[in-house]
Every structure is written in C-alpha cells, then in structure tokens.
DOROLUM-633951 format. One record per residue (C-alpha): x, y, z; residue in one letter; residue number from 1; chain. Coordinates in nm, 4 decimals. Example, Ala and Ser with C-alpha at 12.3 -4.5 7.8 and 13.67 -1.06 7.14 Angstrom:
2
px: 1.2300	py: -0.4500	pz: 0.7800	res: A	n: 1	chain: A
px: 1.3670	py: -0.1060	pz: 0.7140	res: S	n: 2	chain: A
//
This chain:
324
px: 2.2886	py: 4.6256	pz: -0.3795	res: M	n: 1	chain: A
px: 2.0078	py: 4.3353	pz: -0.3603	res: L	n: 2	chain: A
px: 1.6897	py: 4.4907	pz: -0.2266	res: N	n: 3	chain: A
px: 1.5261	py: 4.2648	pz: 0.0289	res: P	n: 4	chain: A
px: 1.1708	py: 4.3850	pz: -0.0836	res: H	n: 5	chain: A
px: 1.2331	py: 4.2587	pz: -0.4039	res: L	n: 6	chain: A
px: 0.8706	py: 4.1992	pz: -0.6243	res: S	n: 7	chain: A
px: 0.7308	py: 3.8570	pz: -0.5077	res: S	n: 8	chain: A
px: 0.7859	py: 3.6756	pz: -0.8541	res: H	n: 9	chain: A
px: 1.1842	py: 3.6832	pz: -0.7878	res: V	n: 10	chain: A
px: 1.2659	py: 3.4284	pz: -0.4661	res: D	n: 11	chain: A
px: 1.5558	py: 3.2906	pz: -0.3523	res: L	n: 12	chain: A
px: 1.5165	py: 2.9375	pz: -0.2704	res: W	n: 13	chain: A
px: 1.7775	py: 2.7193	pz: -0.0339	res: C	n: 14	chain: A
px: 1.7739	py: 2.3579	pz: -0.0866	res: I	n: 15	chain: A
px: 1.9845	py: 2.1483	pz: 0.1447	res: A	n: 16	chain: A
px: 2.0095	py: 1.7642	pz: 0.2170	res: G	n: 17	chain: A
px: 2.2203	py: 1.4798	pz: 0.2530	res: P	n: 18	chain: A
px: 2.4649	py: 1.3191	pz: -0.0097	res: T	n: 19	chain: A
px: 2.2272	py: 1.1350	pz: -0.3410	res: A	n: 20	chain: A
px: 1.9020	py: 1.2798	pz: -0.1367	res: S	n: 21	chain: A
px: 1.7446	py: 1.3716	pz: -0.5211	res: G	n: 22	chain: A
px: 1.8737	py: 1.7729	pz: -0.4215	res: K	n: 23	chain: A
px: 1.9397	py: 1.8428	pz: -0.7789	res: S	n: 24	chain: A
px: 1.7042	py: 1.7102	pz: -0.9541	res: S	n: 25	chain: A
px: 1.4569	py: 1.9205	pz: -0.7559	res: M	n: 26	chain: A
px: 1.6296	py: 2.2269	pz: -0.7720	res: A	n: 27	chain: A
px: 1.6436	py: 2.1493	pz: -1.1829	res: L	n: 28	chain: A
px: 1.2523	py: 2.0933	pz: -1.1542	res: D	n: 29	chain: A
px: 1.1899	py: 2.4529	pz: -0.9729	res: L	n: 30	chain: A
px: 1.4293	py: 2.6169	pz: -1.1949	res: A	n: 31	chain: A
px: 1.2316	py: 2.5259	pz: -1.5144	res: K	n: 32	chain: A
px: 0.9268	py: 2.5902	pz: -1.3146	res: A	n: 33	chain: A
px: 1.0110	py: 2.9635	pz: -1.1936	res: I	n: 34	chain: A
px: 1.3024	py: 3.0189	pz: -1.4917	res: D	n: 35	chain: A
px: 1.5256	py: 3.0197	pz: -1.2038	res: G	n: 36	chain: A
px: 1.8962	py: 3.0043	pz: -1.1842	res: V	n: 37	chain: A
px: 2.0399	py: 2.7090	pz: -0.9525	res: I	n: 38	chain: A
px: 2.3507	py: 2.7950	pz: -0.7484	res: I	n: 39	chain: A
px: 2.6026	py: 2.4915	pz: -0.6212	res: N	n: 40	chain: A
px: 2.6301	py: 2.4863	pz: -0.2069	res: A	n: 41	chain: A
px: 2.8669	py: 2.1502	pz: -0.2277	res: D	n: 42	chain: A
px: 3.2176	py: 2.1803	pz: -0.1007	res: S	n: 43	chain: A
px: 3.3023	py: 1.9156	pz: -0.3467	res: M	n: 44	chain: A
px: 3.1247	py: 2.0524	pz: -0.6360	res: Q	n: 45	chain: A
px: 3.3158	py: 2.3571	pz: -0.6646	res: I	n: 46	chain: A
px: 3.6341	py: 2.1303	pz: -0.8017	res: Y	n: 47	chain: A
px: 3.7041	py: 2.0838	pz: -1.2067	res: N	n: 48	chain: A
px: 3.8219	py: 1.7853	pz: -1.2719	res: G	n: 49	chain: A
px: 3.6023	py: 1.5528	pz: -1.0537	res: V	n: 50	chain: A
px: 3.2783	py: 1.5549	pz: -1.1931	res: E	n: 51	chain: A
px: 3.1677	py: 1.2300	pz: -1.1819	res: I	n: 52	chain: A
px: 3.2795	py: 1.0972	pz: -0.8528	res: I	n: 53	chain: A
px: 3.1677	py: 1.4348	pz: -0.7060	res: T	n: 54	chain: A
px: 2.7925	py: 1.4029	pz: -0.8528	res: A	n: 55	chain: A
px: 2.7643	py: 1.7268	pz: -1.0362	res: Q	n: 56	chain: A
px: 2.5056	py: 1.8135	pz: -1.2611	res: P	n: 57	chain: A
px: 2.5533	py: 1.6474	pz: -1.6077	res: S	n: 58	chain: A
px: 2.6053	py: 1.8030	pz: -1.9452	res: Y	n: 59	chain: A
px: 2.2867	py: 1.8039	pz: -2.0406	res: E	n: 60	chain: A
px: 2.0951	py: 1.9558	pz: -1.6799	res: D	n: 61	chain: A
px: 2.3546	py: 2.2580	pz: -1.7180	res: R	n: 62	chain: A
px: 2.2962	py: 2.3360	pz: -2.0659	res: S	n: 63	chain: A
px: 1.8952	py: 2.3360	pz: -1.9790	res: S	n: 64	chain: A
px: 1.9052	py: 2.6111	pz: -1.6885	res: V	n: 65	chain: A
px: 2.1967	py: 2.8302	pz: -1.6104	res: P	n: 66	chain: A
px: 2.4247	py: 2.6395	pz: -1.3155	res: H	n: 67	chain: A
px: 2.6755	py: 2.8386	pz: -1.1191	res: E	n: 68	chain: A
px: 2.9576	py: 2.7539	pz: -0.9248	res: L	n: 69	chain: A
px: 3.0344	py: 2.4608	pz: -1.0273	res: Y	n: 70	chain: A
px: 3.3979	py: 2.3240	pz: -1.1310	res: G	n: 71	chain: A
px: 3.4856	py: 2.6475	pz: -1.1059	res: F	n: 72	chain: A
px: 3.8198	py: 2.5869	pz: -0.9330	res: L	n: 73	chain: A
px: 4.1141	py: 2.3978	pz: -1.0401	res: S	n: 74	chain: A
px: 4.2145	py: 2.1188	pz: -0.7518	res: P	n: 75	chain: A
px: 4.4451	py: 2.3034	pz: -0.6145	res: K	n: 76	chain: A
px: 4.2976	py: 2.6292	pz: -0.5731	res: D	n: 77	chain: A
px: 4.2337	py: 2.7130	pz: -0.1986	res: P	n: 78	chain: A
px: 3.8752	py: 2.7773	pz: -0.1200	res: S	n: 79	chain: A
px: 3.6787	py: 2.8833	pz: 0.2442	res: S	n: 80	chain: A
px: 3.3273	py: 2.9220	pz: 0.3166	res: V	n: 81	chain: A
px: 3.3931	py: 3.2898	pz: 0.3112	res: S	n: 82	chain: A
px: 3.5031	py: 3.2806	pz: -0.0310	res: S	n: 83	chain: A
px: 3.2104	py: 3.0490	pz: -0.1432	res: W	n: 84	chain: A
px: 2.9397	py: 3.2673	pz: 0.0422	res: A	n: 85	chain: A
px: 3.1644	py: 3.6127	pz: -0.1457	res: A	n: 86	chain: A
px: 3.1078	py: 3.4283	pz: -0.5055	res: S	n: 87	chain: A
px: 2.7163	py: 3.3100	pz: -0.4147	res: A	n: 88	chain: A
px: 2.6274	py: 3.6505	pz: -0.2971	res: S	n: 89	chain: A
px: 2.7666	py: 3.8100	pz: -0.5711	res: Q	n: 90	chain: A
px: 2.5952	py: 3.5860	pz: -0.8195	res: L	n: 91	chain: A
px: 2.2578	py: 3.6000	pz: -0.5973	res: I	n: 92	chain: A
px: 2.2795	py: 3.9564	pz: -0.6628	res: N	n: 93	chain: A
px: 2.3347	py: 3.9583	pz: -1.0137	res: K	n: 94	chain: A
px: 2.0650	py: 3.7157	pz: -1.1249	res: H	n: 95	chain: A
px: 1.7882	py: 3.8606	pz: -0.8525	res: M	n: 96	chain: A
px: 1.8587	py: 4.2138	pz: -0.9534	res: S	n: 97	chain: A
px: 1.7774	py: 4.1126	pz: -1.2908	res: S	n: 98	chain: A
px: 1.4652	py: 3.9359	pz: -1.2467	res: G	n: 99	chain: A
px: 1.5779	py: 3.6061	pz: -1.1878	res: R	n: 100	chain: A
px: 1.4859	py: 3.3445	pz: -0.9395	res: S	n: 101	chain: A
px: 1.7952	py: 3.2257	pz: -0.7879	res: C	n: 102	chain: A
px: 1.7957	py: 2.8511	pz: -0.6077	res: I	n: 103	chain: A
px: 2.0977	py: 2.7500	pz: -0.3900	res: V	n: 104	chain: A
px: 2.1520	py: 2.3979	pz: -0.3790	res: V	n: 105	chain: A
px: 2.3776	py: 2.1485	pz: -0.1826	res: G	n: 106	chain: A
px: 2.4828	py: 1.9266	pz: 0.1145	res: G	n: 107	chain: A
px: 2.7088	py: 2.1723	pz: 0.2878	res: T	n: 108	chain: A
px: 2.5651	py: 2.2702	pz: 0.5591	res: G	n: 109	chain: A
px: 2.8115	py: 2.5518	pz: 0.6652	res: L	n: 110	chain: A
px: 2.7355	py: 2.6948	pz: 0.3202	res: Y	n: 111	chain: A
px: 2.4813	py: 2.7931	pz: 0.4111	res: F	n: 112	chain: A
px: 2.5179	py: 2.9355	pz: 0.7883	res: R	n: 113	chain: A
px: 2.7858	py: 3.1529	pz: 0.6015	res: G	n: 114	chain: A
px: 2.5658	py: 3.2524	pz: 0.3251	res: L	n: 115	chain: A
px: 2.2230	py: 3.3352	pz: 0.5379	res: L	n: 116	chain: A
px: 2.3634	py: 3.4065	pz: 0.9096	res: E	n: 117	chain: A
px: 2.7040	py: 3.5524	pz: 0.7987	res: G	n: 118	chain: A
px: 3.0318	py: 3.4675	pz: 0.9312	res: L	n: 119	chain: A
px: 3.3123	py: 3.5904	pz: 1.1671	res: A	n: 120	chain: A
px: 3.5002	py: 3.8561	pz: 1.0174	res: D	n: 121	chain: A
px: 3.8541	py: 3.6983	pz: 1.1169	res: I	n: 122	chain: A
px: 4.1423	py: 3.8978	pz: 0.8671	res: P	n: 123	chain: A
px: 4.2982	py: 3.6508	pz: 0.6052	res: P	n: 124	chain: A
px: 4.5433	py: 3.4680	pz: 0.7331	res: I	n: 125	chain: A
px: 4.9358	py: 3.4904	pz: 0.6536	res: K	n: 126	chain: A
px: 5.0784	py: 3.1675	pz: 0.4228	res: Q	n: 127	chain: A
px: 5.3776	py: 3.1381	pz: 0.6744	res: D	n: 128	chain: A
px: 5.1495	py: 3.1670	pz: 0.9652	res: I	n: 129	chain: A
px: 4.9216	py: 2.9032	pz: 0.8404	res: R	n: 130	chain: A
px: 5.2240	py: 2.6448	pz: 0.7473	res: E	n: 131	chain: A
px: 5.3982	py: 2.7074	pz: 1.0727	res: K	n: 132	chain: A
px: 5.0754	py: 2.6014	pz: 1.2412	res: V	n: 133	chain: A
px: 5.0179	py: 2.3299	pz: 1.0365	res: R	n: 134	chain: A
px: 5.3691	py: 2.2110	pz: 1.1080	res: L	n: 135	chain: A
px: 5.3201	py: 2.2636	pz: 1.5012	res: L	n: 136	chain: A
px: 4.9501	py: 2.0420	pz: 1.4764	res: V	n: 137	chain: A
px: 5.1012	py: 1.7850	pz: 1.2725	res: A	n: 138	chain: A
px: 5.4317	py: 1.7390	pz: 1.5429	res: S	n: 139	chain: A
px: 5.3039	py: 1.8255	pz: 1.8395	res: E	n: 140	chain: A
px: 5.0505	py: 1.6619	pz: 2.1017	res: N	n: 141	chain: A
px: 4.7636	py: 1.8824	pz: 2.1103	res: L	n: 142	chain: A
px: 4.7203	py: 1.8804	pz: 2.4978	res: S	n: 143	chain: A
px: 5.0629	py: 2.0270	pz: 2.4881	res: E	n: 144	chain: A
px: 4.9527	py: 2.3065	pz: 2.2564	res: I	n: 145	chain: A
px: 4.6798	py: 2.3744	pz: 2.4554	res: H	n: 146	chain: A
px: 4.8909	py: 2.4328	pz: 2.7971	res: R	n: 147	chain: A
px: 5.1529	py: 2.6466	pz: 2.6086	res: E	n: 148	chain: A
px: 4.9124	py: 2.9017	pz: 2.4092	res: Y	n: 149	chain: A
px: 4.5228	py: 2.8455	pz: 2.5492	res: F	n: 150	chain: A
px: 4.5546	py: 2.7644	pz: 2.9145	res: D	n: 151	chain: A
px: 4.4778	py: 3.0968	pz: 3.0240	res: K	n: 152	chain: A
px: 4.1712	py: 3.1645	pz: 2.7969	res: D	n: 153	chain: A
px: 3.8576	py: 3.0200	pz: 2.8315	res: P	n: 154	chain: A
px: 3.7158	py: 3.1803	pz: 2.5541	res: M	n: 155	chain: A
px: 3.9745	py: 2.9769	pz: 2.3030	res: I	n: 156	chain: A
px: 3.9342	py: 2.6364	pz: 2.5073	res: L	n: 157	chain: A
px: 3.5628	py: 2.6758	pz: 2.4684	res: A	n: 158	chain: A
px: 3.5798	py: 2.6944	pz: 2.0839	res: H	n: 159	chain: A
px: 3.8525	py: 2.4704	pz: 2.0475	res: A	n: 160	chain: A
px: 3.8764	py: 2.1610	pz: 2.2424	res: P	n: 161	chain: A
px: 4.2080	py: 1.9752	pz: 2.2948	res: S	n: 162	chain: A
px: 4.0512	py: 1.6924	pz: 2.0686	res: T	n: 163	chain: A
px: 3.9668	py: 1.8864	pz: 1.7436	res: D	n: 164	chain: A
px: 4.2931	py: 1.9023	pz: 1.5302	res: P	n: 165	chain: A
px: 4.1219	py: 2.1490	pz: 1.2772	res: Q	n: 166	chain: A
px: 3.9750	py: 2.3508	pz: 1.5216	res: R	n: 167	chain: A
px: 4.3087	py: 2.3974	pz: 1.7137	res: T	n: 168	chain: A
px: 4.5151	py: 2.5237	pz: 1.3946	res: A	n: 169	chain: A
px: 4.2305	py: 2.7572	pz: 1.3643	res: R	n: 170	chain: A
px: 4.2354	py: 2.8861	pz: 1.6811	res: A	n: 171	chain: A
px: 4.5991	py: 2.9532	pz: 1.6699	res: L	n: 172	chain: A
px: 4.6321	py: 3.0411	pz: 1.3153	res: E	n: 173	chain: A
px: 4.3810	py: 3.3567	pz: 1.4286	res: V	n: 174	chain: A
px: 4.5530	py: 3.4189	pz: 1.7464	res: F	n: 175	chain: A
px: 4.8718	py: 3.4228	pz: 1.5852	res: W	n: 176	chain: A
px: 4.7246	py: 3.6648	pz: 1.3032	res: Q	n: 177	chain: A
px: 4.5814	py: 3.9091	pz: 1.5421	res: T	n: 178	chain: A
px: 4.6553	py: 3.8871	pz: 1.8851	res: G	n: 179	chain: A
px: 4.2913	py: 3.7732	pz: 1.9739	res: K	n: 180	chain: A
px: 4.1075	py: 3.4776	pz: 2.0816	res: P	n: 181	chain: A
px: 3.9065	py: 3.3706	pz: 1.8021	res: I	n: 182	chain: A
px: 3.5490	py: 3.4003	pz: 1.9989	res: Q	n: 183	chain: A
px: 3.6297	py: 3.7553	pz: 1.9930	res: S	n: 184	chain: A
px: 3.5619	py: 3.7947	pz: 1.5995	res: F	n: 185	chain: A
px: 3.2214	py: 3.6006	pz: 1.6741	res: Y	n: 186	chain: A
px: 3.0136	py: 3.9258	pz: 1.7978	res: H	n: 187	chain: A
px: 2.9924	py: 4.1500	pz: 1.5032	res: Q	n: 188	chain: A
px: 2.9330	py: 3.8929	pz: 1.2125	res: P	n: 189	chain: A
px: 2.9845	py: 3.9821	pz: 0.8622	res: K	n: 190	chain: A
px: 2.6747	py: 3.9043	pz: 0.6528	res: Y	n: 191	chain: A
px: 2.6833	py: 3.8310	pz: 0.2728	res: F	n: 192	chain: A
px: 2.3350	py: 3.8787	pz: 0.1851	res: L	n: 193	chain: A
px: 2.1658	py: 4.1835	pz: 0.3123	res: P	n: 194	chain: A
px: 1.9398	py: 4.1258	pz: 0.6299	res: I	n: 195	chain: A
px: 1.6110	py: 4.1210	pz: 0.6169	res: G	n: 196	chain: A
px: 1.6291	py: 3.9655	pz: 0.2962	res: L	n: 197	chain: A
px: 1.3529	py: 3.6419	pz: 0.2949	res: N	n: 198	chain: A
px: 1.4440	py: 3.3345	pz: 0.1359	res: Y	n: 199	chain: A
px: 1.2012	py: 3.0086	pz: 0.1447	res: R	n: 200	chain: A
px: 1.4264	py: 2.6976	pz: 0.2609	res: G	n: 201	chain: A
px: 1.3585	py: 2.3326	pz: 0.2007	res: V	n: 202	chain: A
px: 1.5219	py: 2.0497	pz: 0.3707	res: Y	n: 203	chain: A
px: 1.4981	py: 1.7087	pz: 0.1434	res: L	n: 204	chain: A
px: 1.5255	py: 1.4368	pz: 0.4054	res: C	n: 205	chain: A
px: 1.4692	py: 1.1084	pz: 0.2709	res: P	n: 206	chain: A
px: 1.4178	py: 0.7462	pz: 0.4867	res: P	n: 207	chain: A
px: 1.7689	py: 0.6386	pz: 0.5634	res: R	n: 208	chain: A
px: 1.6969	py: 0.3152	pz: 0.3716	res: D	n: 209	chain: A
px: 1.5948	py: 0.5154	pz: 0.0704	res: L	n: 210	chain: A
px: 1.8728	py: 0.7293	pz: 0.0579	res: L	n: 211	chain: A
px: 2.1442	py: 0.3723	pz: 0.1049	res: K	n: 212	chain: A
px: 1.9730	py: 0.2315	pz: -0.2018	res: S	n: 213	chain: A
px: 1.9960	py: 0.5639	pz: -0.3943	res: Q	n: 214	chain: A
px: 2.3700	py: 0.6061	pz: -0.3402	res: I	n: 215	chain: A
px: 2.4412	py: 0.2538	pz: -0.4208	res: V	n: 216	chain: A
px: 2.2904	py: 0.3560	pz: -0.7429	res: M	n: 217	chain: A
px: 2.4296	py: 0.6650	pz: -0.7904	res: R	n: 218	chain: A
px: 2.8002	py: 0.4923	pz: -0.7406	res: R	n: 219	chain: A
px: 2.6895	py: 0.2325	pz: -1.0190	res: D	n: 220	chain: A
px: 2.6056	py: 0.5168	pz: -1.2607	res: Q	n: 221	chain: A
px: 2.9657	py: 0.7019	pz: -1.1713	res: M	n: 222	chain: A
px: 3.0833	py: 0.3718	pz: -1.3138	res: M	n: 223	chain: A
px: 2.8787	py: 0.3745	pz: -1.6347	res: T	n: 224	chain: A
px: 2.9517	py: 0.7312	pz: -1.6689	res: H	n: 225	chain: A
px: 3.3660	py: 0.7000	pz: -1.6639	res: G	n: 226	chain: A
px: 3.4342	py: 0.6918	pz: -1.3439	res: L	n: 227	chain: A
px: 3.7324	py: 0.5264	pz: -1.3684	res: I	n: 228	chain: A
px: 3.8720	py: 0.7488	pz: -1.6573	res: E	n: 229	chain: A
px: 3.8081	py: 1.0595	pz: -1.4356	res: E	n: 230	chain: A
px: 4.0054	py: 0.9166	pz: -1.1638	res: M	n: 231	chain: A
px: 4.3005	py: 0.7781	pz: -1.3974	res: K	n: 232	chain: A
px: 4.3367	py: 1.1602	pz: -1.4994	res: D	n: 233	chain: A
px: 4.3298	py: 1.2624	pz: -1.1502	res: L	n: 234	chain: A
px: 4.5968	py: 1.0115	pz: -1.0515	res: L	n: 235	chain: A
px: 4.8216	py: 1.1908	pz: -1.3597	res: K	n: 236	chain: A
px: 4.8367	py: 1.4855	pz: -1.1757	res: Q	n: 237	chain: A
px: 5.0069	py: 1.3708	pz: -0.8325	res: E	n: 238	chain: A
px: 4.8335	py: 1.5954	pz: -0.6502	res: L	n: 239	chain: A
px: 4.8835	py: 1.6510	pz: -0.2334	res: D	n: 240	chain: A
px: 4.6631	py: 1.3699	pz: -0.0639	res: P	n: 241	chain: A
px: 4.5898	py: 1.6557	pz: 0.2064	res: Q	n: 242	chain: A
px: 4.4146	py: 1.9043	pz: -0.0639	res: L	n: 243	chain: A
px: 4.0385	py: 1.9414	pz: 0.0350	res: P	n: 244	chain: A
px: 3.9376	py: 1.7716	pz: -0.3108	res: V	n: 245	chain: A
px: 4.1504	py: 1.4885	pz: -0.2559	res: M	n: 246	chain: A
px: 3.8825	py: 1.3686	pz: 0.0690	res: K	n: 247	chain: A
px: 3.6435	py: 1.3647	pz: -0.1296	res: A	n: 248	chain: A
px: 3.3940	py: 1.0231	pz: -0.0531	res: C	n: 249	chain: A
px: 3.5738	py: 0.7520	pz: -0.1827	res: G	n: 250	chain: A
px: 3.8320	py: 0.9166	pz: -0.3870	res: L	n: 251	chain: A
px: 4.1021	py: 0.7598	pz: -0.1841	res: P	n: 252	chain: A
px: 3.9764	py: 0.4536	pz: -0.2492	res: N	n: 253	chain: A
px: 3.9390	py: 0.4604	pz: -0.6137	res: M	n: 254	chain: A
px: 4.3175	py: 0.5744	pz: -0.6871	res: L	n: 255	chain: A
px: 4.4319	py: 0.2681	pz: -0.4215	res: S	n: 256	chain: A
px: 4.2671	py: 0.0419	pz: -0.6566	res: Y	n: 257	chain: A
px: 4.4470	py: 0.2369	pz: -0.9609	res: L	n: 258	chain: A
px: 4.8035	py: 0.1877	pz: -0.7577	res: R	n: 259	chain: A
px: 4.7345	py: -0.1525	pz: -0.6912	res: G	n: 260	chain: A
px: 4.6959	py: -0.1213	pz: -0.3457	res: G	n: 261	chain: A
px: 4.3263	py: -0.2971	pz: -0.3728	res: C	n: 262	chain: A
px: 4.0060	py: -0.4656	pz: -0.5385	res: A	n: 263	chain: A
px: 3.7714	py: -0.2425	pz: -0.7734	res: L	n: 264	chain: A
px: 3.4929	py: -0.4193	pz: -0.5590	res: E	n: 265	chain: A
px: 3.7005	py: -0.3237	pz: -0.2271	res: E	n: 266	chain: A
px: 3.7432	py: 0.0426	pz: -0.3868	res: A	n: 267	chain: A
px: 3.3765	py: 0.0823	pz: -0.4786	res: L	n: 268	chain: A
px: 3.2494	py: -0.0386	pz: -0.1082	res: D	n: 269	chain: A
px: 3.4310	py: 0.1538	pz: 0.0541	res: A	n: 270	chain: A
px: 3.3362	py: 0.4384	pz: -0.1694	res: L	n: 271	chain: A
px: 2.9372	py: 0.3128	pz: -0.0672	res: T	n: 272	chain: A
px: 3.0607	py: 0.3200	pz: 0.2875	res: L	n: 273	chain: A
px: 3.2475	py: 0.6613	pz: 0.3453	res: A	n: 274	chain: A
px: 2.9403	py: 0.7957	pz: 0.1435	res: T	n: 275	chain: A
px: 2.6772	py: 0.6297	pz: 0.4037	res: T	n: 276	chain: A
px: 2.9066	py: 0.7523	pz: 0.6442	res: R	n: 277	chain: A
px: 2.8968	py: 1.1183	pz: 0.5121	res: Y	n: 278	chain: A
px: 2.5217	py: 1.1213	pz: 0.4753	res: A	n: 279	chain: A
px: 2.4816	py: 1.0179	pz: 0.8092	res: K	n: 280	chain: A
px: 2.6311	py: 1.3418	pz: 0.9374	res: R	n: 281	chain: A
px: 2.4574	py: 1.5907	pz: 0.6903	res: Q	n: 282	chain: A
px: 2.1213	py: 1.4180	pz: 0.9077	res: Y	n: 283	chain: A
px: 2.2688	py: 1.5438	pz: 1.2177	res: T	n: 284	chain: A
px: 2.3730	py: 1.8427	pz: 1.1197	res: W	n: 285	chain: A
px: 2.0771	py: 1.9210	pz: 0.9162	res: F	n: 286	chain: A
px: 1.8336	py: 1.7800	pz: 1.1911	res: N	n: 287	chain: A
px: 2.0051	py: 1.9902	pz: 1.4382	res: R	n: 288	chain: A
px: 2.0097	py: 2.3413	pz: 1.2053	res: N	n: 289	chain: A
px: 1.7526	py: 2.3196	pz: 0.9821	res: M	n: 290	chain: A
px: 1.4009	py: 2.2151	pz: 1.1323	res: M	n: 291	chain: A
px: 1.2260	py: 2.4758	pz: 1.0814	res: S	n: 292	chain: A
px: 1.2554	py: 2.4720	pz: 0.6715	res: W	n: 293	chain: A
px: 0.9904	py: 2.3195	pz: 0.4971	res: N	n: 294	chain: A
px: 1.0856	py: 1.9666	pz: 0.5288	res: V	n: 295	chain: A
px: 0.9893	py: 1.7074	pz: 0.2753	res: L	n: 296	chain: A
px: 1.0519	py: 1.2965	pz: 0.3121	res: K	n: 297	chain: A
px: 1.1680	py: 1.2640	pz: -0.1090	res: T	n: 298	chain: A
px: 1.1910	py: 1.5102	pz: -0.3940	res: K	n: 299	chain: A
px: 0.8189	py: 1.3092	pz: -0.5301	res: E	n: 300	chain: A
px: 0.6728	py: 1.5436	pz: -0.3099	res: N	n: 301	chain: A
px: 0.8076	py: 1.8394	pz: -0.5266	res: F	n: 302	chain: A
px: 0.7303	py: 1.8714	pz: -0.8525	res: N	n: 303	chain: A
px: 0.6182	py: 2.0677	pz: -1.1597	res: K	n: 304	chain: A
px: 0.2541	py: 1.9915	pz: -1.0984	res: N	n: 305	chain: A
px: 0.2749	py: 2.1076	pz: -0.7207	res: N	n: 306	chain: A
px: 0.5111	py: 2.3506	pz: -0.7138	res: I	n: 307	chain: A
px: 0.2827	py: 2.6032	pz: -0.6869	res: N	n: 308	chain: A
px: 0.1062	py: 2.4274	pz: -0.3640	res: E	n: 309	chain: A
px: 0.4804	py: 2.4108	pz: -0.2069	res: I	n: 310	chain: A
px: 0.5590	py: 2.7861	pz: -0.2307	res: I	n: 311	chain: A
px: 0.1783	py: 2.8634	pz: -0.0384	res: K	n: 312	chain: A
px: 0.3055	py: 2.6258	pz: 0.2315	res: Q	n: 313	chain: A
px: 0.6989	py: 2.6971	pz: 0.2515	res: S	n: 314	chain: A
px: 0.7513	py: 2.9746	pz: 0.5637	res: N	n: 315	chain: A
px: 0.9592	py: 3.2541	pz: 0.4997	res: W	n: 316	chain: A
px: 1.2982	py: 3.2712	pz: 0.6432	res: L	n: 317	chain: A
px: 1.4881	py: 3.5711	pz: 0.7438	res: T	n: 318	chain: A
px: 1.8870	py: 3.6395	pz: 0.6645	res: V	n: 319	chain: A
px: 2.0671	py: 3.7326	pz: 0.9572	res: G	n: 320	chain: A
px: 1.8262	py: 3.5190	pz: 1.2017	res: V	n: 321	chain: A
px: 1.9732	py: 3.1888	pz: 1.3344	res: K	n: 322	chain: A
px: 1.8104	py: 2.8698	pz: 1.2026	res: Q	n: 323	chain: A
px: 1.6978	py: 2.5428	pz: 1.4536	res: V	n: 324	chain: A
//
C-alpha cells in the first residue's frame, strides 16, 4: 500500500483542463524536470487505433519519458471510471513506491473525481441486465419508465431525472441488480488512493479565444500526421457506432466523409465545432469543481525555469477531501 507520507521528493501531480489547452506538453516538461511518470486521464485516449483524432502524445514524446494508460484498450473493450481509477492507482502505487513522482494528466473530470474523491462502491452489473435496460430506455418514454419504477423513490428521482437517459439507465441497472436505490451506495465511497495522501493540482485554463485558435491548429496538425489514413483503418473495423470511442470529437464526421456523406471541409469544420463545444463543457465542469487547484492561464506560465517557483506556490490538496 502506498504510504501517504512519502518523501517530499516524490510527489503526485494532477494536471487538468480543456482539450487543446497544452496539458500534455506541460506534463512532459514537468516529467522531464522531476524524472516523473505521466499517467493518462482522458477517456478517449485510452483506446488504440485512434491516436491522432484523440490527440494522444507522439511516439517521440512517449519515448522520452514513461507514459501510462495511453492506447491500452481496443475500441471494443469496455471501460468505466472505476476501472480506469483502479488501473491508475495501481500505477501510482508502483511508481511512487519505487521513488518516482507521478503526473496524472487529462481532460476527463470524472476520472479525477473518482481517483481523488472516491466512487460509490456499486457491484458490477450483469450483462443481461445491462442489455435489458438498454433496450428499455431505447424503446420506452423516460417519463413512463420513471412512473413505473421510480415514482415512489425520491432518492432515485433526485439522482436520475426523467430528462436524462444515461442516468435513468444507470439507476435502473443498479436497482434491478441490487434492489437498492443508486443513491444508497454514495454514503460509503470506495477509495482508490490512501485517504490523506497529498497531491498538487494544476488547472490549465487558457482564454477561450486562445483555445479556439489552438483547436484549429491541432486539427490541421492531425491532417498532416495522417488523420485520413487512421480513419480509413477504423472504418474497416465496422465498429458499433454506439461504442464510446465512436463518439470522439469529430470522429463520426470524418467517417461520414469517407462514406461519401459530406465534403472533407465540412467534416473538418464539424470536428472543430464538436471540439469547441466539448471544451466549453469542460470549462464549465472544471470551473465548478477545481477552482481550489492552482489555476494557470497558459502553459507558458509553467516551464523548466520556474517549476520550483510553481511548486512553492502550489497548494497541497488531499485525497478523500472534496474540492471546489
């Protein structure tokens, strides 16, 4: 078990922020400066075969310092916040116990919340129950589902409003599997890291006009690095369009282009728009949940020359304590 009172020379860093903000570059600079290991916290970058469209670190960057949890799953493999947090915590334990700092970096806020604040300890849902719920939610009116199953339980109604199909499905899965409302599992969360372990949190929050230009620049770089070829290879796999990886920003539009459904320029514009809208949702989430982290406006505020100063200025945060 990881000692929550490790030497001050071994730190846990968490770097979060919207897509295209420069998080990966920042993490790379930090890892080189402190001989650290980078651990991915992006729910799309866990898949292989989509390295370009999900903006995974380049081969050169990954060769220069250790990178973990990038492209380690097939697009068909199931994943969850819980499974990612379990994998990440094992790697953090392994590397920090051997004397290396870890830098967890990504844009999936729920990954950070699960890792640092714990998750409801809900039993795994059987596949047949999951499939029955999926079919029910797809074919029935959500209000009718609520009326039949949840109307007498205000705890479930508060967690899964009838306007939210994903939360309704999750609440129904848990109810059918356990016979208990989903909210009852939130009172005793499962922790993945030792409670009391300190970490440094950095929230990279660039001005939105700057981020928009970086999104366009990155899109153009994707094309240069072989985005079309990557999408052709993905198309050959004939994957289920409902798989999580198939909802990556701009991916459906690029596949539509390859099928003849739209022009390339239209697909690229849609990629830019989808990425911009995703970034807007990320800003909202991080601004609500991570303002106690060390907030930087650009990654240029964080480099090899001032890392020691940033370390001095960074507040220590604590695993198991909810951040705002």
